[in-house]
MDTraj code that builds the backbone (N, CA, C; nanometers):
import mdtraj as md
import numpy as np

residues = "MET LYS PRO GLN GLU ASP ILE SER GLU PRO GLY PRO SER HIS GLY GLU LEU CYS LEU ARG LEU SER SER THR PRO ARG GLY ALA ARG LEU ALA ARG ALA LEU THR VAL GLN GLN LEU THR GLU TRP CYS ALA CYS PRO HIS ASP SER ASP LEU ALA ARG THR VAL ALA LEU VAL THR ALA GLU LEU ALA SER ASN ALA VAL THR HIS GLY GLY LEU PRO GLY ARG ASP PHE ARG LEU THR VAL ARG LEU LEU ALA GLU THR VAL ARG ILE GLU VAL THR ASP THR ARG PRO GLU ARG LEU LEU PRO THR THR ALA PRO GLY PRO VAL ASP PRO ASP ALA VAL SER GLY ARG GLY LEU VAL LEU VAL ASP ALA TYR ALA ALA ARG TRP GLY CYS SER VAL ARG ASP ALA TYR THR LYS CYS VAL TRP ALA GLU VAL ARG ARG".split()
xyz = np.array([
    [1.4322, 0.5642, 0.4869],
    [1.4434, 0.5087, 0.3545],
    [1.4892, 0.6044, 0.2743],
    [1.5748, 0.5929, 0.1728],
    [1.5807, 0.6870, 0.0926],
    [1.4769, 0.7368, -0.0213],
    [1.4803, 0.8694, -0.0221],
    [1.3871, 0.8855, -0.1224],
    [1.4479, 0.8486, -0.2776],
    [1.2905, 0.7740, -0.3531],
    [1.3556, 0.7339, -0.4855],
    [1.2922, 0.8216, -0.6252],
    [1.3417, 0.7691, -0.7125],
    [1.3474, 0.8550, -0.8067],
    [1.2365, 0.7675, -0.9062],
    [1.1326, 0.8477, -0.9468],
    [1.0186, 0.7379, -1.0275],
    [1.0655, 0.7341, -1.1660],
    [1.1109, 0.5983, -1.1815],
    [1.1743, 0.5690, -1.2922],
    [1.0772, 0.4607, -1.3400],
    [0.9154, 0.4461, -1.3277],
    [0.8094, 0.3487, -1.3611],
    [0.6972, 0.3922, -1.3818],
    [0.6495, 0.3457, -1.4582],
    [0.4727, 0.3879, -1.4592],
    [0.4402, 0.3363, -1.3274],
    [0.3516, 0.3883, -1.2661],
    [0.2783, 0.3090, -1.1403],
    [0.1718, 0.2135, -1.1708],
    [0.1788, 0.1793, -1.2634],
    [0.0699, 0.0755, -1.3325],
    [-0.1325, 0.0985, -1.3429],
    [-0.1461, -0.0044, -1.3738],
    [-0.2917, 0.0165, -1.4041],
    [-0.3293, 0.0811, -1.2783],
    [-0.4169, 0.1748, -1.3214],
    [-0.5167, 0.2309, -1.2102],
    [-0.6498, 0.1765, -1.2030],
    [-0.7089, 0.1712, -1.0850],
    [-0.8467, 0.1459, -1.0167],
    [-0.9426, 0.2126, -1.0213],
    [-0.8633, 0.3725, -1.0013],
    [-0.9645, 0.4698, -0.9935],
    [-0.8512, 0.6181, -1.0068],
    [-0.8853, 0.6872, -1.0058],
    [-0.7900, 0.8042, -1.0889],
    [-0.8582, 0.9718, -1.0174],
    [-0.7843, 1.0681, -0.9386],
    [-0.8547, 1.1427, -0.8938],
    [-0.7843, 1.2883, -0.9213],
    [-0.7840, 1.3807, -1.0353],
    [-0.6872, 1.4965, -1.0669],
    [-0.7410, 1.6177, -1.0376],
    [-0.6770, 1.7353, -0.9198],
    [-0.7339, 1.8427, -0.9559],
    [-0.6325, 1.9768, -0.9570],
    [-0.6513, 2.0740, -0.9794],
    [-0.5681, 2.1801, -0.9426],
    [-0.6420, 2.2610, -0.8584],
    [-0.5401, 2.2814, -0.7650],
    [-0.5500, 2.3520, -0.6041],
    [-0.4983, 2.4794, -0.6346],
    [-0.5932, 2.5546, -0.5275],
    [-0.4819, 2.7231, -0.4956],
    [-0.3230, 2.6835, -0.4168],
    [-0.2126, 2.7159, -0.4084],
    [-0.0880, 2.7008, -0.3641],
    [-0.1513, 2.8009, -0.1811],
    [-0.2439, 2.7732, -0.1391],
    [-0.2632, 2.8151, 0.0234],
    [-0.3141, 2.7264, 0.0961],
    [-0.2704, 2.7548, 0.2071],
    [-0.3057, 2.6775, 0.2526],
    [-0.4380, 2.6096, 0.2935],
    [-0.5160, 2.7118, 0.2491],
    [-0.6796, 2.6153, 0.2438],
    [-0.6703, 2.5106, 0.0703],
    [-0.5761, 2.5224, 0.0171],
    [-0.6041, 2.4478, -0.0824],
    [-0.5616, 2.3201, -0.0147],
    [-0.4203, 2.3397, 0.0436],
    [-0.3507, 2.2266, 0.1396],
    [-0.4493, 2.1521, 0.2001],
    [-0.5440, 2.1896, 0.2853],
    [-0.6597, 2.1475, 0.3482],
    [-0.7886, 2.0850, 0.2489],
    [-0.8046, 2.1421, 0.1569],
    [-0.9196, 2.0681, 0.0852],
    [-0.8445, 1.9175, -0.0132],
    [-0.7298, 1.9265, -0.0222],
    [-0.6613, 1.8151, -0.0942],
    [-0.6616, 1.6910, 0.0050],
    [-0.6081, 1.7361, 0.1218],
    [-0.6047, 1.6429, 0.2200],
    [-0.8088, 1.5487, 0.2290],
    [-0.9008, 1.6680, 0.2281],
    [-0.9745, 1.6246, 0.2541],
    [-1.0787, 1.5414, 0.1703],
    [-1.0390, 1.5824, 0.0069],
    [-1.0962, 1.5204, -0.0852],
    [-1.0441, 1.4022, -0.1446],
    [-0.8938, 1.3863, -0.0945],
    [-0.8007, 1.2603, -0.0984],
    [-0.9223, 1.1299, 0.0012],
    [-0.9243, 1.1811, 0.0931],
    [-0.9987, 1.1142, 0.1778],
    [-1.1626, 1.0504, 0.1169],
    [-1.1902, 1.1782, 0.1485],
    [-1.3155, 1.1369, 0.0483],
    [-1.3432, 1.0344, -0.0502],
    [-1.2616, 1.0801, -0.1494],
    [-1.2550, 0.9666, -0.2858],
    [-1.2050, 0.8692, -0.2233],
    [-1.0756, 0.8326, -0.1364],
    [-1.0433, 0.6952, -0.1224],
    [-1.1782, 0.5918, -0.0411],
    [-1.2359, 0.6648, 0.0389],
    [-1.3551, 0.6027, 0.1442],
    [-1.4529, 0.5558, 0.0287],
    [-1.4416, 0.6500, -0.0835],
    [-1.5393, 0.5787, -0.2048],
    [-1.5415, 0.4840, -0.2534],
    [-1.3699, 0.4893, -0.3056],
    [-1.3585, 0.3640, -0.3728],
    [-1.2956, 0.2501, -0.3228],
    [-1.2759, 0.2720, -0.1638],
    [-1.2422, 0.1351, -0.1034],
    [-1.3799, 0.0886, -0.0141],
    [-1.4471, 0.1673, -0.0208],
    [-1.5528, 0.1610, 0.0849],
    [-1.5064, 0.1215, 0.1962],
    [-1.3930, 0.2429, 0.2920],
    [-1.3680, 0.2015, 0.4364],
    [-1.4161, 0.3103, 0.4993],
    [-1.3846, 0.3262, 0.6297],
    [-1.4522, 0.4467, 0.7184],
    [-1.3613, 0.5394, 0.7110],
    [-1.3791, 0.6959, 0.7210],
    [-1.3036, 0.8054, 0.7250],
    [-1.1881, 0.7826, 0.8504],
    [-1.2257, 0.7317, 0.9040],
    [-1.1320, 0.6444, 1.0607],
    [-1.0354, 0.5874, 1.0214],
    [-1.0553, 0.4839, 0.9258],
    [-0.9760, 0.3115, 0.9404],
    [-0.8059, 0.3722, 0.9065],
    [-0.7081, 0.2889, 0.9310],
    [-0.5731, 0.3100, 0.9363],
    [-0.5210, 0.3761, 0.8019],
    [-0.6096, 0.3101, 0.6982],
    [-0.5539, 0.3211, 0.5634],
    [-0.5872, 0.5197, 0.5396],
    [-0.7095, 0.5449, 0.5811],
    [-0.7555, 0.6718, 0.5467],
    [-0.6847, 0.7719, 0.5800],
    [-0.6420, 0.7381, 0.7387],
    [-0.5626, 0.7878, 0.8414],
    [-0.4159, 0.8600, 0.7500],
    [-0.3880, 0.7386, 0.7524],
    [-0.2511, 0.6863, 0.6511],
    [-0.2526, 0.7825, 0.5376],
    [-0.2996, 0.7849, 0.4640],
    [-0.3608, 0.8497, 0.3351],
    [-0.3235, 1.0331, 0.3484],
    [-0.4658, 1.0315, 0.4296],
    [-0.4665, 1.1533, 0.5030],
    [-0.3238, 1.2408, 0.5521],
    [-0.2729, 1.1663, 0.5915],
    [-0.1740, 1.2288, 0.6666],
    [-0.0788, 1.2297, 0.5493],
    [0.0060, 1.1813, 0.4307],
    [0.0687, 1.1635, 0.3429],
    [0.0507, 1.2666, 0.3030],
    [-0.0712, 1.2836, 0.2508],
    [-0.1604, 1.3811, 0.1487],
    [-0.1164, 1.5027, 0.2143],
    [-0.1498, 1.5017, 0.3059],
    [-0.1375, 1.6226, 0.3461],
    [-0.0208, 1.7009, 0.4164],
    [0.1024, 1.6343, 0.3832],
    [0.2219, 1.6841, 0.4451],
    [0.3018, 1.7312, 0.2912],
    [0.2392, 1.6033, 0.1516],
    [0.2765, 1.6289, 0.0303],
    [0.2396, 1.7917, -0.0097],
    [0.0860, 1.8243, 0.0185],
    [0.0662, 1.9497, -0.0110],
    [0.1137, 2.0782, 0.0949],
    [0.1304, 2.0283, 0.1842],
    [0.1752, 2.1570, 0.2791],
    [0.2873, 2.1819, 0.1958],
    [0.4078, 2.0804, 0.1708],
    [0.5225, 2.1047, 0.1311],
    [0.4666, 2.1686, 0.0237],
    [0.4206, 2.1568, -0.0736],
    [0.3706, 2.1980, -0.2319],
    [0.3565, 2.3725, -0.1939],
    [0.2598, 2.4098, -0.0875],
    [0.2616, 2.5195, -0.0241],
    [0.3529, 2.5658, -0.0206],
    [0.4508, 2.5677, 0.0580],
    [0.5200, 2.6220, 0.1667],
    [0.6461, 2.6291, 0.0826],
    [0.6960, 2.5681, 0.0208],
    [0.8247, 2.5291, -0.0546],
    [0.8287, 2.5310, -0.1603],
    [0.7111, 2.4848, -0.2751],
    [0.6754, 2.5157, -0.3701],
    [0.5827, 2.5693, -0.4498],
    [0.5477, 2.6569, -0.4270],
    [0.4732, 2.7462, -0.4553],
    [0.5146, 2.9288, -0.5399],
    [0.4375, 2.9600, -0.5952],
    [0.4810, 3.0323, -0.7083],
    [0.3565, 3.1500, -0.6748],
    [0.3497, 3.2797, -0.6892],
    [0.2375, 3.3296, -0.6190],
    [0.1387, 3.3450, -0.7952],
    [-0.0001, 3.3329, -0.7597],
    [-0.0778, 3.2764, -0.8917],
    [-0.0530, 3.1757, -0.9427],
    [0.0178, 3.0648, -0.9234],
    [0.0378, 2.9322, -0.9665],
    [-0.0756, 2.8327, -0.8679],
    [-0.1272, 2.7223, -0.9337],
    [-0.1765, 2.6028, -0.8410],
    [-0.1087, 2.5169, -0.8525],
    [-0.0933, 2.4225, -0.7721],
    [-0.0376, 2.2740, -0.7627],
    [-0.1762, 2.1991, -0.7886],
    [-0.1354, 2.0670, -0.8171],
    [-0.1918, 2.0101, -0.9095],
    [-0.1860, 1.8488, -0.7676],
    [-0.3194, 1.7770, -0.8003],
    [-0.3085, 1.6584, -0.6649],
    [-0.3492, 1.5998, -0.7647],
    [-0.2866, 1.4562, -0.7444],
    [-0.3284, 1.3659, -0.8357],
    [-0.3150, 1.1872, -0.7527],
    [-0.4364, 1.1646, -0.7584],
    [-0.4384, 1.0371, -0.6333],
    [-0.5185, 0.8678, -0.7513],
    [-0.4164, 0.8208, -0.7210],
    [-0.4542, 0.6914, -0.8015],
    [-0.4293, 0.5106, -0.6931],
    [-0.5975, 0.4780, -0.7491],
    [-0.5702, 0.3613, -0.6755],
    [-0.5277, 0.2395, -0.7536],
    [-0.4434, 0.2240, -0.7016],
    [-0.3329, 0.1220, -0.7968],
    [-0.3753, -0.0435, -0.7017],
    [-0.2980, -0.1585, -0.7881],
    [-0.3492, -0.2833, -0.7392],
    [-0.3043, -0.3049, -0.5555],
    [-0.2184, -0.2542, -0.5154],
    [-0.1448, -0.2326, -0.3773],
    [-0.1207, -0.1810, -0.3052],
    [-0.0939, -0.0301, -0.3640],
    [-0.1389, 0.1320, -0.3221],
    [-0.2125, 0.1700, -0.3354],
    [-0.2146, 0.2987, -0.2903],
    [-0.2545, 0.4695, -0.3106],
    [-0.1762, 0.5055, -0.3506],
    [-0.1119, 0.5887, -0.4464],
    [-0.0498, 0.6631, -0.5000],
    [-0.0444, 0.8397, -0.4899],
    [-0.0519, 0.9007, -0.4296],
    [-0.0393, 1.0229, -0.3866],
    [0.0833, 1.0968, -0.5013],
    [0.0574, 1.1927, -0.5413],
    [0.1538, 1.2888, -0.6641],
    [0.0728, 1.4277, -0.6096],
    [0.2034, 1.5498, -0.5793],
    [0.1897, 1.6670, -0.5663],
    [0.3178, 1.7338, -0.6584],
    [0.2219, 1.8409, -0.7750],
    [0.2997, 1.8742, -0.8375],
    [0.3137, 2.0116, -0.8176],
    [0.4497, 2.0453, -0.7424],
    [0.3951, 2.1994, -0.8229],
    [0.5216, 2.2397, -0.9157],
    [0.5200, 2.4159, -0.8806],
    [0.6076, 2.4745, -1.0221],
    [0.7339, 2.5437, -0.9184],
    [0.8077, 2.4654, -0.8895],
    [0.9415, 2.5027, -0.8285],
    [1.0186, 2.3711, -0.8423],
    [1.0855, 2.3432, -0.9380],
    [1.1405, 2.2162, -1.0272],
    [1.3063, 2.2704, -0.9432],
    [1.3302, 2.3233, -0.9297],
    [1.4664, 2.3701, -0.9033],
    [1.5018, 2.3279, -0.7373],
    [1.3671, 2.3344, -0.6883],
    [1.3823, 2.2971, -0.5624],
    [1.3385, 2.1858, -0.5252],
    [1.4316, 2.0986, -0.5136],
    [1.4321, 1.9115, -0.4856],
    [1.4213, 1.8667, -0.3611],
    [1.3891, 1.7596, -0.3823],
    [1.3520, 1.6805, -0.2433],
    [1.5591, 1.6365, -0.1719],
    [1.6135, 1.6778, -0.0198],
    [1.6786, 1.5624, -0.0394],
    [1.7212, 1.4609, -0.0899],
    [1.8630, 1.4256, -0.1380],
    [1.8882, 1.3147, -0.1559],
    [1.9457, 1.2010, -0.0829],
    [1.8991, 1.2420, 0.0467],
    [1.8942, 1.1352, 0.1659],
    [1.7745, 1.1045, 0.2505],
    [1.7680, 1.0403, 0.3519],
    [1.6346, 1.0293, 0.3998],
    [1.6496, 1.1145, 0.5068],
    [1.5681, 1.1536, 0.5397],
    [1.5616, 1.2679, 0.6196],
    [1.5883, 1.2454, 0.7508],
    [1.6828, 1.3266, 0.8119],
    [1.7262, 1.3175, 0.9773],
    [1.6643, 1.2745, 1.0744],
    [1.7416, 1.2887, 1.2388],
    [1.6620, 1.2899, 1.3405],
    [1.5883, 1.4480, 1.3400],
    [1.4786, 1.4977, 1.3799],
    [1.4032, 1.6047, 1.4459],
    [1.4334, 1.7001, 1.5637],
    [1.4643, 1.7706, 1.5811],
    [1.4397, 1.8905, 1.6762],
    [1.3410, 1.8461, 1.7511],
    [1.3042, 1.7965, 1.8687],
    [1.1818, 1.7645, 1.9331],
    [1.1396, 1.8985, 1.9972],
    [1.1968, 2.0027, 1.9784],
    [1.1395, 2.1659, 1.9986],
    [1.1322, 2.2247, 1.8699],
    [1.1053, 2.1573, 1.7587],
    [1.0992, 2.2499, 1.6266],
    [0.9723, 2.2619, 1.6142],
    [0.9293, 2.3202, 1.5319],
    [0.7595, 2.3611, 1.5078],
    [0.7644, 2.3511, 1.4037],
    [0.8812, 2.3256, 1.3146],
    [0.8397, 2.2386, 1.2053],
    [0.9967, 2.1766, 1.1514],
    [0.9189, 2.1165, 1.0159],
    [1.0526, 2.0116, 0.9552],
    [1.0067, 1.8281, 1.0035],
    [0.9627, 1.8282, 0.9984],
    [0.8314, 1.6881, 1.0416],
    [0.8002, 1.5997, 0.8843],
    [0.8152, 1.6905, 0.7876],
    [0.7239, 1.6130, 0.7061],
    [0.7727, 1.5451, 0.6265],
    [0.8596, 1.5146, 0.5627],
    [0.8891, 1.4511, 0.5066],
    [1.0171, 1.2917, 0.5867],
    [0.9750, 1.3094, 0.7969],
    [1.0264, 1.2280, 0.8132],
    [0.8533, 1.1433, 0.8342],
    [0.7753, 1.1898, 0.8532],
    [0.6574, 1.1111, 0.8465],
    [0.6038, 1.0558, 0.6790],
    [0.6677, 1.1314, 0.6225],
    [0.6048, 1.0416, 0.4975],
    [0.7039, 0.9314, 0.4651],
    [0.8303, 0.9465, 0.4954],
    [0.9307, 0.8437, 0.4854],
    [0.8650, 0.7359, 0.5638],
    [0.8128, 0.7431, 0.6678],
    [0.7726, 0.6858, 0.7828],
    [0.6034, 0.6167, 0.7705],
    [0.5697, 0.6450, 0.7148],
    [0.4186, 0.5626, 0.6147],
    [0.4104, 0.5165, 0.5193],
    [0.5115, 0.5662, 0.3879],
    [0.4758, 0.5531, 0.2703],
    [0.5736, 0.4641, 0.2771],
    [0.5300, 0.3189, 0.1769],
    [0.5996, 0.1726, 0.1245],
    [0.7344, 0.2357, 0.0530],
    [0.6883, 0.3806, -0.0195],
    [0.7712, 0.4411, -0.0840],
    [0.7725, 0.5550, -0.1414],
    [0.8644, 0.6889, -0.2135],
    [0.8436, 0.8232, -0.2399],
    [0.9354, 0.8573, -0.2821],
    [0.9490, 0.9594, -0.3599],
    [1.0230, 1.0166, -0.4109],
    [1.0064, 1.1660, -0.4883],
    [1.0545, 1.2238, -0.5864],
    [1.0314, 1.3446, -0.6784],
    [1.1140, 1.2790, -0.7967],
    [1.0300, 1.3531, -0.8764],
    [1.0585, 1.4371, -1.0250],
    [1.0341, 1.4888, -1.1001],
    [1.1428, 1.5462, -1.2019],
    [1.1230, 1.6597, -1.2441],
    [1.1022, 1.6076, -1.3984],
    [0.9675, 1.6296, -1.4093],
    [0.9440, 1.6095, -1.5745],
    [0.9788, 1.7422, -1.6978],
    [0.9695, 1.8281, -1.6610],
    [0.9568, 1.9367, -1.7823],
    [1.0700, 2.0371, -1.6885],
    [1.0524, 2.1829, -1.7462],
    [1.1370, 2.3244, -1.6900],
    [1.0412, 2.3364, -1.5860],
    [0.9064, 2.3759, -1.6081],
    [0.8016, 2.4239, -1.5350],
    [0.7816, 2.3878, -1.3792],
    [0.8273, 2.2169, -1.3696],
    [0.7276, 2.1594, -1.2529],
    [0.8364, 2.0532, -1.1711],
    [0.7577, 2.0099, -1.0762],
    [0.7984, 1.8420, -1.0010],
    [0.7160, 1.8139, -0.9475],
    [0.7446, 1.6667, -0.9434],
    [0.6604, 1.6001, -0.8524],
    [0.6897, 1.5074, -0.7940],
    [0.6487, 1.5384, -0.6676],
    [0.6872, 1.4649, -0.5314],
    [0.5665, 1.3768, -0.5057],
    [0.5760, 1.2401, -0.4960],
    [0.4898, 1.1405, -0.4780],
    [0.5173, 1.0087, -0.3598],
    [0.4174, 0.9806, -0.3218],
    [0.4544, 0.8871, -0.2356],
    [0.3162, 0.7601, -0.2304],
    [0.3722, 0.6787, -0.2033],
    [0.2796, 0.5040, -0.2147],
    [0.2902, 0.4443, -0.1045],
    [0.1271, 0.4667, -0.0269],
    [0.1024, 0.3893, 0.0712],
    [0.0130, 0.2399, 0.0003],
    [0.0553, 0.1928, 0.1110],
    [0.0266, 0.0245, 0.0830],
    [-0.1436, -0.0127, 0.1820],
    [-0.2246, -0.0642, 0.1029],
    [-0.3481, -0.0680, 0.1171],
    [-0.3828, -0.1862, 0.2087],
])
top = md.Topology()
chain = top.add_chain()
for i, resn in enumerate(residues, 1):
    res = top.add_residue(resn, chain, resSeq=i)
    for name in ("N", "CA", "C"):
        top.add_atom(name, md.element.get_by_symbol(name[0]), res)
traj = md.Trajectory(xyz[None], top)
């Protein structure tokens, strides 16, 4: 699937979590854990359900990319999670708007590589995903996972 530009509002939310986290590996791990915790409270689903695992994976990849490719020293990233009617929307906003995502779907990954699978996983598990630049200082990478 090709990444999409976010041209529409995500729709009415049945729950929203919005946090600023440090652009560190610890911040990325915390994003994953807090997202799963909030999701299980909203949906009354177990931590090991397919939905929770998928949302955890997508959140981990987006947060990790924000820390690795979108971080600047001393600048946090923002995590927003919305429970929508049919999807869970994960948004990670970082401080590097000039570092946009590729405009084509991720290609094959070298099986011996130790990195480079993040967007391939997001593409495989998200119903849709993309990137939008809303101002001169930030970009938002988002993904929607079907409930």
